[in-house]
N, C-alpha and C positions, 0 to 999 in steps of 0.2 A: 673943390670936390663936393658933390651933392651928398645929402644925407643918405640917399639910397646907396651910393657908392660906399660910404663908411659902414653902413649896416651890412652890406655884402661881405666886406673884408672881415668884420667881426664874426660873422657866421662861419666863414671859411676857417678861421683860426680857432674859434672857441667852441663851436657846436659839438666837437668830437669828444668832449671831456665828461659827458654824463656817466653816471654809474652804470655798470653792466647789469643786465637782468639776472634773476636767479635761475630761470628756466633756460632751455636750449633754444627757444624761439619765442619772440614776443613782438607785439605791435602796440604802440601807444601814441597818443597825441601830445604834442608839446607846442602850445601857442599856435595851433593850426597847422603844424608841420608833423607829418607822420614819421615816426621813428620805428624802423624795422630792424630788429637785432636777432642775429643767429649765431649760436655757438656750434651747432652741429648741422649737417646736411639732411635734407628731407629724403634723399634716395635711400632705399633699403637694400638688403642683400639681393643681388641679381639685377638691381636697377642701375641706371647711370648711362652716361654717354661715352662712346669710344670713337676713335678715328681709325680708318683703314690702316693696316700695317704698312702699306706702301702707297705712295701718291697715285691717284688715278690719272693725273696729268703732270708732266714735268716739262718746263720750257726753259731752255738755257743750256748751252753746250760749252765744253772746254775748247773745242775747235770745230771748224766747219763753216757753213755759209754765214755771212755777216749778220743776216737777220735773226739768227739764233744765238748770237753772242751778246750777252747782256752786260750792262755796266751801270752801277748806281741806280738801281730800280727805285723809283719814287712811289709807285703805287701799282697794284694789280687787283683787278676786280672782274666779276662775271657779268656779262651783258645778259639781257632777258632771253636771248636765243641761245644761250650757253657758250657763246664765243667769249674769249678771254682777252681783256685789254691790259696792256702793260705800258706804264709810263717809264720809258727807258732813258736814263740820263736826265738831263734837264730840259731837253727840247724836242722829244719825240714820243709819239704814241704808236705802239705796235699792236696789231690785232691778229689773233690766232683763232683757229676753229676749235671746237670742243676737244678733239684729240691732241691739240697742240701744234697743228701745222700752220705755218706763217701764211697770212693772207695779204696784208698791206700795212703801210705806215702812213702816219699823218704828222706833219710838223717839221720844223727845222729852226735853226737859230735865226732870229730876226725880230722885226717889230710890226710886220704887217699881219693881216688876217690869216689865221692858221699857223702863225709862227710864234715861237716862244723864246723867253729868255731864261726862265727858271721855273719849271713846273713845281708847284707846291702841293696841290691836292687835286684829286679827280673824284667825281661822284655822279650818280645817276639821278636825274630829276625828271619824273614823268616819262616823256618819250624822247629825252635828250641826254647827251653826255656833257657834263660841265667840267671845265678845267680852270683852276685858279692859278694864274702865273704870278708868283711872288715877285719876281724880278721886274715885271712890267706893271704890277699892281692892277691886273686886268683879269676879267672873267670872259672866257670864250665858250660858246655853246656850239656843239656839234650834233649832227644826226648820228644815229647808230651805224650809218654807212660811211661815216668819216667826213661828211660834207660840212663845211664851215657855215654856221648860222650867224647869230648876232654876237657882238662883243660889248663888254661893259667896262668902261674905265672907272676905277675907284679913286683916282687921285694919286698924285705923285709926291706929296709932302712926306719926306723920310721920317718925320717925327710922328706921323699919324697914319701911315699906311699899314694895312694888316700884314702880319707874318703868317697867319693862318686864317682860313675862311671855311665856313660850313653853311649849309642851307637847311632851313626848316621846311616841313612839308607844306606850309602855307605860302612858300615862295620868298618869305623874308630871309635874310642872311644874318649870320653871326660872325663878326670880325674880332680877332684877338689883336690888340695893339700893345706893343711894349711900352712900359712906363720908364722913361729915361730919368735916372736919378744920379746926381753927382755924388761920388763917394770919396773924392779926394785921392791923392797920390798914395802909393804903397800897396802892399799885398793885403787882400782882405777876402773874407768869405761872406757872401751875401746871397739872399733869396730875392731873385728878380721878381717883378710883378707885371701884370698886364691888366688892361681894361677890355672888357667885353662890350662891344657896341652892336646894337641891332641896326641893320640896314634894310631899307625897303627893297622890293624887287628891282628897282631902278638904280640902286646903289646909294640913295640918300640916307644920311645918318638919322635914325629915328630917336634913339636915346642910348644911354649907357646902363648896363646891368650891374656895374660896380667894378671894384678893383679886386683882383684875385692873385694869389700866389702862383708863381710860375716854376722856375727851377733854381737850384742852388749852384753857384759857381764860385771858383776862386779866380780873382782877377788882380792884375797889377797894372797901374797906370802911372804915367809921369807927365809932368807939365812941359810943354815945348815953348811956353811963353805966349804972350798975346792972346790968351784964352784958348790956345790949341793944346792938344794932348795926344798921347799914344798909349795903347794898352794891349795886353794879351789876357786870355782867360782860358779856363778849362773846367770841366765838370768837377764839382767839389767831391771829396771822398765820401762815399755813402750819402750823397746829397739827395734831398727830397726833389721830386720831379712831378709836376702836375700832368694829368691826362684830361683831355677834353673830347667828348663825343656828342654829336647831335643825332638824334633818332626821332623821326616823326616831328612832333612839335615840342620836344623836350631836350634840355641840355643836361648832360651828365658831367659833373666836375669832380675830380678826385685829386686832392692835394698831396697825398701820400704821407702827411704828417702822422696820422693814425688811421686805423682801418675804417674809414668812412667814404662813401660815395654819395654826393649830393645831387639831387634831381630837381631841376628848375623847369617851370613852364616857359614858353617862348617869350612871355612878358617879363621874365626875370624873377618870378615868385618862387621861393623855395617850397617845394611840395613834400619832398620825402628825403630822409637820410637812411641809406642802407648801411648797416653797421655790423661788423663782426668784432665784439669786444674782447680782443686778444692783445697782449702786449707786443710791442715791437721787439724783435730779436736783438740782444745786446751785441755790440761790436767787441770782438775779442782781439787780443794781441796777435793771434794768428791771422785774423782778417786784415789787420793793419799791415802786417808784413807782406801778405799776399797782394794787397793793393799796391804797396810801394814797388814790388817787383814788376807788376804789370804796368804801373805808371812810368817806370823807367825803361821798359823794354824797348830796345832799338834807339834809345836816346843817345846822342853824341855827347862826349865830355864837354862840359860848359854850357849845355843847353838850358833853357829856361826851366824845364821840368826838373833837371838835376839840381839847379840852383835853389829851387823853392821846396823840394821834397821834405827836407828836415824842418821846415817852418809850417807845414800843414797841420791844422788842428782836426781832430777826428771826433765825431759825435759819439755819445754813449750808446746809441741804438741805431739800427738800420731803419730805412724807410719802411712803412707798413706794408708796402707791396710794390710791384713794378708797374707794367703797363696795364691799363684798363681799356676794354673794348666792349661795344654793345652790338649784338648780332641782329640779324634781319627781323627777328621776332621780339626784340626788346629784352632779351636775356643779357645780364651784365656778366662779363668775363673778367676776372682779376688774376693777373699773373703774379706768382710769388716773386719777391725781390731777388734779383740775381746779379747785382753789381751795376756799375755805371753803364750807361748806354741803353739802347733799345733792343739788343739781342737777348732772347730768352734762354738762359742757361740751365734752368731747372726743369722746364717742361710741365710744371704744375699750374693749372689754371682753376681757380674756384669759381663756380657758376652760381649766379643768383637769378631767380625767375623775375619776370617783369614787375611783380608786386614787391620784390626785394628780399624774398626768402632764399636762404642758401640751399642749393640743391646738392652739391657735392663737387668733387674734383675731377677734371678731365685731363688726361695725359696728352700732351702735344709734343711732337719731336723737338728735341732741344736744339739750340743754336740758331733758331730762326727769328724772323720778325713777322708777326701776323699782320696781314693787310686787310682781310675781310673775312667775316664769318656769316655764312648764309644759313638757311633753314636746314640744309643737309650737307654742307661742305664747309671746309676751312681752307683759306688760301693765305700764302705768305711767301717769304723769300728766305731761302737757306743757301748755304755755300757748300760746294763740293770739296773733296779732299785737296784739290788744287786751288782752293780759294776762289772759285768761279761762282757768281750768283746764279741761282736757279729759282724760278717761280714754280711752286708746287701747290697742287690742290689735293686735299685729302677728303675722302667721304666721311661724313659725320653720321654715326649710327646712334639711335636713341632707343632705350629700352625702358 
């Protein structure tokens, strides 16, 4: 491991422990890193951002034509001409016009150009639409009309292929690669780790930005002999879970250990730490009982979950926050922690401006998963009363 890798890991774990400022907002320099701390929001009475009471567009029905029936939505985003692109399932892109009327589909299960195995992420790059296929470890570039352009193979080594991929504004890419560490047999709680690697526009590895914390899991493995093994895992109770965002030429990393968001330039230099110096909420006995009830819901007698539930260890505090997102203008949105998984159950998002100052809280409809935040809209996936996924876009008003 390089010295740079070791330094990055130390920063992730330890940089969040500085003393809180006396004032409600402060900016200071620490060894060339800007520390921005906020205890209170900058919005005054009558100021702030709100979402429309109802979505301006809803895509996804409980019954009807097949093209409106969604399943396992991986991504949803707005194209420059206000059409809406939905990555449905693992192998299909569906395009809808601005009112939500179906236009066409691209993709199917396969290995050829325009085919997918497991869509991981989708983003816009200049005049193109880019799709990262986790299953094939491949990048495919499409025109906004859905025509297949070039493809880029990233390599198939299972120990080195990315599980997530992003693109900087300068065309270089950032790949997250899981660090495989042997933990031995038996039940254990562990924080998995990843390496960020910078890739050239052609997919060549340029360097590593370091080792970073990923998510906390409970896993149990057993030896099958001859070096082989088998195992199962689940999200750890109130486990820390990292969020990664790339916007422009910056990387935003949030470990959820404490209320910090770290901002790196595209070369991996830590530029800024956005901090809200508040303690993590304690885990109560009621929280533990509620977790156990949900953990065992629908589990058959003798299942793995039922077998391990009484052996789970619970942390003293909750993660500092849930999901972190960066909008089109560089504002950082931080969801209040609401339990394991990516679904937002509280609907409370704290917003920081691009310079890192806390603005205030925006209320988002609960029970959804935000996929994109633009200058004047918020898009995500919610479920109907019949548990059917819907892509919804809300208008974002700013005062």
